[in-house]
Biopython code that builds the backbone (N, CA, C, O; Angstrom):
import numpy as np
from Bio.PDB.StructureBuilder import StructureBuilder

atoms = [
    (1, "ILE", "N", (0.805, -1.142, -0.047)),
    (1, "ILE", "CA", (0.041, -0.008, -0.056)),
    (1, "ILE", "C", (0.824, 1.312, -0.023)),
    (1, "ILE", "O", (0.453, 2.301, -0.655)),
    (2, "HIS", "N", (1.900, 1.282, 0.724)),
    (2, "HIS", "CA", (2.823, 2.362, 0.867)),
    (2, "HIS", "C", (3.446, 2.777, -0.533)),
    (2, "HIS", "O", (3.566, 3.957, -0.860)),
    (3, "GLU", "N", (3.814, 1.759, -1.298)),
    (3, "GLU", "CA", (4.440, 2.059, -2.621)),
    (3, "GLU", "C", (3.313, 2.634, -3.514)),
    (3, "GLU", "O", (3.548, 3.580, -4.266)),
    (4, "ALA", "N", (2.035, 2.036, -3.425)),
    (4, "ALA", "CA", (0.922, 2.593, -4.284)),
    (4, "ALA", "C", (0.728, 4.075, -3.939)),
    (4, "ALA", "O", (0.605, 4.894, -4.850)),
    (5, "ILE", "N", (0.698, 4.435, -2.688)),
    (5, "ILE", "CA", (0.456, 5.842, -2.386)),
    (5, "ILE", "C", (1.501, 6.675, -2.916)),
    (5, "ILE", "O", (1.249, 7.745, -3.469)),
    (6, "ILE", "N", (2.775, 6.183, -2.754)),
    (6, "ILE", "CA", (3.945, 7.169, -3.237)),
    (6, "ILE", "C", (3.857, 7.186, -4.699)),
    (6, "ILE", "O", (4.079, 8.283, -5.212)),
    (7, "LYS", "N", (3.569, 6.171, -5.512)),
    (7, "LYS", "CA", (3.377, 6.228, -6.868)),
    (7, "LYS", "C", (2.315, 7.154, -7.224)),
    (7, "LYS", "O", (2.490, 7.967, -8.131)),
    (8, "ALA", "N", (1.218, 7.088, -6.571)),
    (8, "ALA", "CA", (0.020, 8.079, -6.854)),
    (8, "ALA", "C", (0.383, 9.418, -6.702)),
    (8, "ALA", "O", (0.091, 10.295, -7.515)),
    (9, "TRP", "N", (1.086, 9.608, -5.559)),
    (9, "TRP", "CA", (1.467, 10.969, -5.281)),
    (9, "TRP", "C", (2.478, 11.524, -6.404)),
    (9, "TRP", "O", (2.330, 12.634, -6.915)),
    (10, "GLU", "N", (3.463, 10.689, -6.720)),
    (10, "GLU", "CA", (4.432, 11.253, -7.819)),
    (10, "GLU", "C", (3.773, 11.442, -9.151)),
    (10, "GLU", "O", (4.202, 12.317, -9.903)),
    (11, "SER", "N", (2.700, 10.639, -9.520)),
    (11, "SER", "CA", (1.971, 10.899, -10.710)),
    (11, "SER", "C", (1.241, 12.279, -10.602)),
    (11, "SER", "O", (1.299, 13.147, -11.473)),
    (12, "TRP", "N", (0.591, 12.370, -9.504)),
    (12, "TRP", "CA", (-0.218, 13.674, -9.323)),
    (12, "TRP", "C", (0.741, 14.771, -9.312)),
    (12, "TRP", "O", (0.368, 15.806, -9.865)),
    (13, "PHE", "N", (1.962, 14.748, -8.766)),
    (13, "PHE", "CA", (2.812, 15.821, -8.750)),
    (13, "PHE", "C", (3.388, 16.207, -10.076)),
    (13, "PHE", "O", (3.506, 17.376, -10.442)),
    (14, "GLN", "N", (3.754, 15.122, -10.801)),
    (14, "GLN", "CA", (4.108, 15.288, -12.335)),
    (14, "GLN", "C", (3.089, 16.002, -13.017)),
    (14, "GLN", "O", (3.409, 17.011, -13.646)),
    (15, "ASN", "N", (1.799, 15.592, -12.980)),
    (15, "ASN", "CA", (0.695, 16.312, -13.667)),
    (15, "ASN", "C", (0.547, 17.774, -13.209)),
    (15, "ASN", "O", (0.332, 18.697, -13.995)),
    (16, "LEU", "N", (0.675, 17.911, -11.904)),
    (16, "LEU", "CA", (0.587, 19.335, -11.468)),
    (16, "LEU", "C", (1.787, 20.285, -12.162)),
    (16, "LEU", "O", (1.591, 21.426, -12.579)),
    (17, "LYS", "N", (2.927, 19.652, -12.192)),
    (17, "LYS", "CA", (3.982, 20.396, -12.744)),
    (17, "LYS", "C", (3.828, 20.733, -14.182)),
    (17, "LYS", "O", (4.136, 21.842, -14.619)),
    (18, "GLU", "N", (3.344, 19.762, -14.927)),
    (18, "GLU", "CA", (2.891, 20.076, -16.425)),
    (18, "GLU", "C", (1.795, 21.049, -16.381)),
    (18, "GLU", "O", (1.866, 21.905, -17.264)),
    (19, "GLU", "N", (0.820, 21.135, -15.595)),
    (19, "GLU", "CA", (-0.175, 21.967, -15.619)),
    (19, "GLU", "C", (0.113, 23.376, -15.264)),
    (19, "GLU", "O", (-0.488, 24.309, -15.798)),
    (20, "LEU", "N", (1.169, 23.557, -14.230)),
    (20, "LEU", "CA", (1.638, 24.772, -13.895)),
    (20, "LEU", "C", (2.411, 25.442, -15.104)),
    (20, "LEU", "O", (2.348, 26.659, -15.279)),
    (21, "THR", "N", (3.124, 24.631, -15.908)),
    (21, "THR", "CA", (3.938, 25.201, -17.010)),
    (21, "THR", "C", (3.050, 25.678, -17.960)),
    (21, "THR", "O", (3.475, 26.549, -18.718)),
    (22, "GLN", "N", (1.807, 25.262, -18.094)),
    (22, "GLN", "CA", (0.917, 25.708, -19.081)),
    (22, "GLN", "C", (-0.221, 26.760, -18.591)),
    (22, "GLN", "O", (-1.223, 27.075, -19.231)),
    (23, "ALA", "N", (0.150, 27.215, -17.354)),
    (23, "ALA", "CA", (-0.760, 28.319, -16.883)),
    (23, "ALA", "C", (-0.816, 29.502, -17.730)),
    (23, "ALA", "O", (0.184, 30.021, -18.225)),
    (24, "ALA", "N", (-2.234, 29.992, -17.913)),
    (24, "ALA", "CA", (-2.413, 31.091, -18.834)),
    (24, "ALA", "C", (-1.861, 32.414, -18.287)),
    (24, "ALA", "O", (-1.855, 33.390, -19.037)),
    (25, "SER", "N", (-1.430, 32.509, -17.122)),
    (25, "SER", "CA", (-0.887, 33.740, -16.545)),
    (25, "SER", "C", (0.131, 33.505, -15.419)),
    (25, "SER", "O", (0.765, 32.450, -15.391)),
    (26, "HIS", "N", (0.288, 34.362, -14.584)),
    (26, "HIS", "CA", (1.267, 33.983, -13.494)),
    (26, "HIS", "C", (0.720, 33.085, -12.416)),
    (26, "HIS", "O", (-0.504, 32.993, -12.330)),
    (27, "ILE", "N", (1.436, 32.458, -11.638)),
    (27, "ILE", "CA", (1.058, 31.647, -10.587)),
    (27, "ILE", "C", (1.313, 32.383, -9.310)),
    (27, "ILE", "O", (2.372, 32.963, -9.069)),
    (28, "SER", "N", (0.297, 32.328, -8.514)),
    (28, "SER", "CA", (0.494, 32.975, -7.170)),
    (28, "SER", "C", (0.515, 31.919, -6.133)),
    (28, "SER", "O", (-0.116, 30.871, -6.269)),
    (29, "PHE", "N", (1.210, 32.182, -5.138)),
    (29, "PHE", "CA", (1.434, 31.285, -3.864)),
    (29, "PHE", "C", (1.051, 31.965, -2.696)),
    (29, "PHE", "O", (1.331, 33.141, -2.463)),
    (30, "THR", "N", (0.334, 31.129, -1.878)),
    (30, "THR", "CA", (-0.215, 31.604, -0.609)),
    (30, "THR", "C", (0.298, 30.670, 0.454)),
    (30, "THR", "O", (0.564, 29.497, 0.191)),
    (31, "ALA", "N", (0.443, 31.217, 1.717)),
    (31, "ALA", "CA", (1.036, 30.556, 2.847)),
    (31, "ALA", "C", (0.078, 30.980, 3.993)),
    (31, "ALA", "O", (-0.299, 32.150, 4.065)),
    (32, "ASP", "N", (-0.338, 30.003, 4.929)),
    (32, "ASP", "CA", (-1.170, 30.338, 6.052)),
    (32, "ASP", "C", (-0.711, 29.446, 7.212)),
    (32, "ASP", "O", (-0.568, 28.229, 7.096)),
    (33, "VAL", "N", (-0.492, 30.133, 8.331)),
    (33, "VAL", "CA", (-0.045, 29.498, 9.553)),
    (33, "VAL", "C", (-1.206, 29.762, 10.526)),
    (33, "VAL", "O", (-1.736, 30.866, 10.655)),
    (34, "TRP", "N", (-1.571, 28.600, 11.232)),
    (34, "TRP", "CA", (-2.499, 28.753, 12.409)),
    (34, "TRP", "C", (-2.227, 27.698, 13.399)),
    (34, "TRP", "O", (-1.432, 26.773, 13.234)),
    (35, "SER", "N", (-2.962, 27.915, 14.459)),
    (35, "SER", "CA", (-2.788, 26.810, 15.536)),
    (35, "SER", "C", (-4.205, 26.284, 15.837)),
    (35, "SER", "O", (-5.214, 26.949, 15.602)),
    (36, "ASP", "N", (-4.216, 25.012, 16.390)),
    (36, "ASP", "CA", (-5.403, 24.341, 16.826)),
    (36, "ASP", "C", (-5.622, 24.702, 18.323)),
    (36, "ASP", "O", (-4.882, 25.472, 18.933)),
    (37, "HIS", "N", (-6.703, 24.079, 18.861)),
    (37, "HIS", "CA", (-7.016, 24.443, 20.354)),
    (37, "HIS", "C", (-5.879, 24.064, 21.362)),
    (37, "HIS", "O", (-5.849, 24.575, 22.482)),
    (38, "ASN", "N", (-4.909, 23.124, 20.927)),
    (38, "ASN", "CA", (-3.881, 22.784, 21.821)),
    (38, "ASN", "C", (-2.688, 23.603, 21.534)),
    (38, "ASN", "O", (-1.642, 23.281, 22.098)),
    (39, "ARG", "N", (-2.697, 24.683, 20.686)),
    (39, "ARG", "CA", (-1.715, 25.536, 20.187)),
    (39, "ARG", "C", (-0.601, 24.935, 19.325)),
    (39, "ARG", "O", (0.506, 25.456, 19.190)),
    (40, "GLN", "N", (-0.983, 23.823, 18.772)),
    (40, "GLN", "CA", (-0.139, 23.159, 17.756)),
    (40, "GLN", "C", (-0.223, 24.025, 16.462)),
    (40, "GLN", "O", (-1.311, 24.390, 16.016)),
    (41, "LEU", "N", (1.002, 24.349, 15.859)),
    (41, "LEU", "CA", (1.034, 25.215, 14.598)),
    (41, "LEU", "C", (0.953, 24.265, 13.539)),
    (41, "LEU", "O", (1.360, 23.106, 13.610)),
    (42, "TYR", "N", (0.379, 24.832, 12.496)),
    (42, "TYR", "CA", (0.142, 24.241, 11.189)),
    (42, "TYR", "C", (0.575, 25.231, 10.095)),
    (42, "TYR", "O", (0.466, 26.445, 10.262)),
    (43, "LEU", "N", (1.053, 24.699, 9.007)),
    (43, "LEU", "CA", (1.508, 25.616, 7.917)),
    (43, "LEU", "C", (0.841, 25.074, 6.606)),
    (43, "LEU", "O", (0.890, 23.854, 6.448)),
    (44, "CYS", "N", (0.287, 25.756, 5.744)),
    (44, "CYS", "CA", (-0.158, 25.294, 4.489)),
    (44, "CYS", "C", (0.185, 26.173, 3.228)),
    (44, "CYS", "O", (0.101, 27.398, 3.325)),
    (45, "ILE", "N", (0.517, 25.662, 2.208)),
    (45, "ILE", "CA", (1.103, 26.373, 1.084)),
    (45, "ILE", "C", (0.218, 26.101, -0.117)),
    (45, "ILE", "O", (-0.010, 24.907, -0.308)),
    (46, "THR", "N", (-0.300, 26.917, -0.923)),
    (46, "THR", "CA", (-1.200, 26.620, -1.882)),
    (46, "THR", "C", (-0.786, 27.508, -3.114)),
    (46, "THR", "O", (-0.217, 28.592, -2.982)),
    (47, "ALA", "N", (-1.110, 26.974, -4.272)),
    (47, "ALA", "CA", (-0.827, 27.717, -5.596)),
    (47, "ALA", "C", (-2.173, 28.015, -6.278)),
    (47, "ALA", "O", (-3.088, 27.192, -6.256)),
    (48, "HIS", "N", (-2.274, 29.214, -6.888)),
    (48, "HIS", "CA", (-3.463, 29.505, -7.700)),
    (48, "HIS", "C", (-3.031, 30.114, -9.009)),
    (48, "HIS", "O", (-2.121, 30.937, -9.109)),
    (49, "TRP", "N", (-3.805, 29.612, -10.073)),
    (49, "TRP", "CA", (-3.585, 30.206, -11.421)),
    (49, "TRP", "C", (-4.613, 30.001, -12.284)),
    (49, "TRP", "O", (-5.534, 29.242, -11.981)),
    (50, "ILE", "N", (-4.573, 30.611, -13.375)),
    (50, "ILE", "CA", (-5.684, 30.808, -14.362)),
    (50, "ILE", "C", (-5.203, 29.630, -15.556)),
    (50, "ILE", "O", (-4.083, 29.606, -16.066)),
    (51, "ALA", "N", (-6.162, 28.807, -15.821)),
    (51, "ALA", "CA", (-5.974, 27.761, -16.970)),
    (51, "ALA", "C", (-6.895, 27.898, -17.858)),
    (51, "ALA", "O", (-7.989, 28.341, -17.511)),
    (52, "LYS", "N", (-6.657, 27.564, -19.114)),
    (52, "LYS", "CA", (-7.650, 27.581, -20.169)),
    (52, "LYS", "C", (-8.118, 26.084, -20.359)),
    (52, "LYS", "O", (-7.314, 25.155, -20.438)),
    (53, "ASP", "N", (-9.472, 25.932, -20.426)),
    (53, "ASP", "CA", (-10.095, 24.775, -20.641)),
    (53, "ASP", "C", (-9.895, 24.280, -22.203)),
    (53, "ASP", "O", (-10.298, 25.035, -23.088)),
    (54, "THR", "N", (-9.393, 23.255, -22.493)),
    (54, "THR", "CA", (-9.033, 22.834, -23.805)),
    (54, "THR", "C", (-10.284, 22.474, -24.664)),
    (54, "THR", "O", (-10.203, 22.555, -25.890)),
    (55, "THR", "N", (-11.246, 22.144, -24.157)),
    (55, "THR", "CA", (-12.463, 21.908, -24.895)),
    (55, "THR", "C", (-13.434, 23.024, -25.160)),
    (55, "THR", "O", (-14.065, 23.052, -26.217)),
    (56, "THR", "N", (-13.591, 24.061, -24.117)),
    (56, "THR", "CA", (-14.393, 25.057, -24.272)),
    (56, "THR", "C", (-13.837, 26.303, -24.457)),
    (56, "THR", "O", (-14.518, 27.257, -24.836)),
    (57, "GLY", "N", (-12.545, 26.387, -24.201)),
    (57, "GLY", "CA", (-11.793, 27.739, -24.287)),
    (57, "GLY", "C", (-12.050, 28.578, -23.172)),
    (57, "GLY", "O", (-11.417, 29.633, -23.217)),
    (58, "SER", "N", (-12.803, 28.427, -22.165)),
    (58, "SER", "CA", (-13.160, 29.222, -21.022)),
    (58, "SER", "C", (-11.982, 29.156, -20.081)),
    (58, "SER", "O", (-11.210, 28.199, -20.145)),
    (59, "LEU", "N", (-11.807, 30.151, -19.194)),
    (59, "LEU", "CA", (-10.803, 30.322, -18.335)),
    (59, "LEU", "C", (-11.253, 29.621, -16.913)),
    (59, "LEU", "O", (-12.427, 29.625, -16.543)),
    (60, "LEU", "N", (-10.327, 29.098, -16.258)),
    (60, "LEU", "CA", (-10.685, 28.389, -15.092)),
    (60, "LEU", "C", (-9.639, 28.773, -14.010)),
    (60, "LEU", "O", (-8.433, 28.853, -14.241)),
    (61, "LEU", "N", (-10.242, 29.011, -12.763)),
    (61, "LEU", "CA", (-9.291, 29.218, -11.550)),
    (61, "LEU", "C", (-8.926, 27.965, -10.985)),
    (61, "LEU", "O", (-9.811, 27.207, -10.588)),
    (62, "LYS", "N", (-7.563, 27.619, -10.891)),
    (62, "LYS", "CA", (-7.187, 26.255, -10.503)),
    (62, "LYS", "C", (-6.388, 26.462, -9.046)),
    (62, "LYS", "O", (-5.661, 27.447, -8.914)),
    (63, "VAL", "N", (-6.515, 25.709, -8.197)),
    (63, "VAL", "CA", (-5.889, 25.700, -6.961)),
    (63, "VAL", "C", (-5.408, 24.439, -6.536)),
    (63, "VAL", "O", (-6.153, 23.460, -6.508)),
    (64, "ALA", "N", (-4.005, 24.381, -6.146)),
    (64, "ALA", "CA", (-3.539, 23.064, -5.551)),
    (64, "ALA", "C", (-2.851, 23.207, -4.285)),
    (64, "ALA", "O", (-2.179, 24.222, -4.101)),
    (65, "LEU", "N", (-2.941, 22.250, -3.325)),
    (65, "LEU", "CA", (-2.368, 22.245, -2.251)),
    (65, "LEU", "C", (-0.903, 21.713, -2.536)),
    (65, "LEU", "O", (-0.724, 20.710, -3.227)),
    (66, "LEU", "N", (0.159, 22.448, -1.959)),
    (66, "LEU", "CA", (1.595, 22.169, -2.272)),
    (66, "LEU", "C", (2.121, 21.469, -1.016)),
    (66, "LEU", "O", (2.886, 20.506, -1.069)),
    (67, "ALA", "N", (1.669, 22.005, 0.097)),
    (67, "ALA", "CA", (2.313, 21.506, 1.378)),
    (67, "ALA", "C", (1.374, 21.689, 2.533)),
    (67, "ALA", "O", (0.563, 22.615, 2.542)),
    (68, "PHE", "N", (1.470, 20.841, 3.479)),
    (68, "PHE", "CA", (0.708, 20.950, 4.736)),
    (68, "PHE", "C", (1.491, 20.228, 5.764)),
    (68, "PHE", "O", (1.665, 19.010, 5.735)),
    (69, "HIS", "N", (2.004, 21.098, 6.763)),
    (69, "HIS", "CA", (2.785, 20.635, 7.752)),
    (69, "HIS", "C", (2.490, 21.007, 9.149)),
    (69, "HIS", "O", (2.058, 22.137, 9.376)),
    (70, "ARG", "N", (2.688, 20.136, 10.140)),
    (70, "ARG", "CA", (2.744, 20.551, 11.422)),
    (70, "ARG", "C", (3.984, 21.124, 11.856)),
    (70, "ARG", "O", (5.018, 20.501, 11.615)),
    (71, "LEU", "N", (4.030, 22.154, 12.426)),
    (71, "LEU", "CA", (5.296, 22.919, 12.764)),
    (71, "LEU", "C", (5.869, 22.546, 14.145)),
    (71, "LEU", "O", (6.897, 23.087, 14.554)),
]
sb = StructureBuilder()
sb.init_structure("model")
sb.init_model(0)
sb.init_chain("A")
sb.init_seg("    ")
for serial, (resi, resn, name, xyz) in enumerate(atoms, 1):
    if name == "N":
        sb.init_residue(resn, " ", resi, " ")
    sb.init_atom(name, np.array(xyz, "f"), 0.0, 1.0, " ", f" {name:<3s}", serial, name[0])
structure = sb.get_structure()
């Protein structure tokens, strides 16, 4: 199971890299830090970009979670 999860993640990440290289405009990155009720800190990093739908030609707002860590 561990190997299947790693392979699925690698495939997803490769697809994400290809999609980011074809972004219609700039790529924006955001970071957020917060704490839970036990004061444990968390960090989340996301990417946002505009992509063009290949079938309709319409523009799409795309968002991807790049990292999520307990600090």
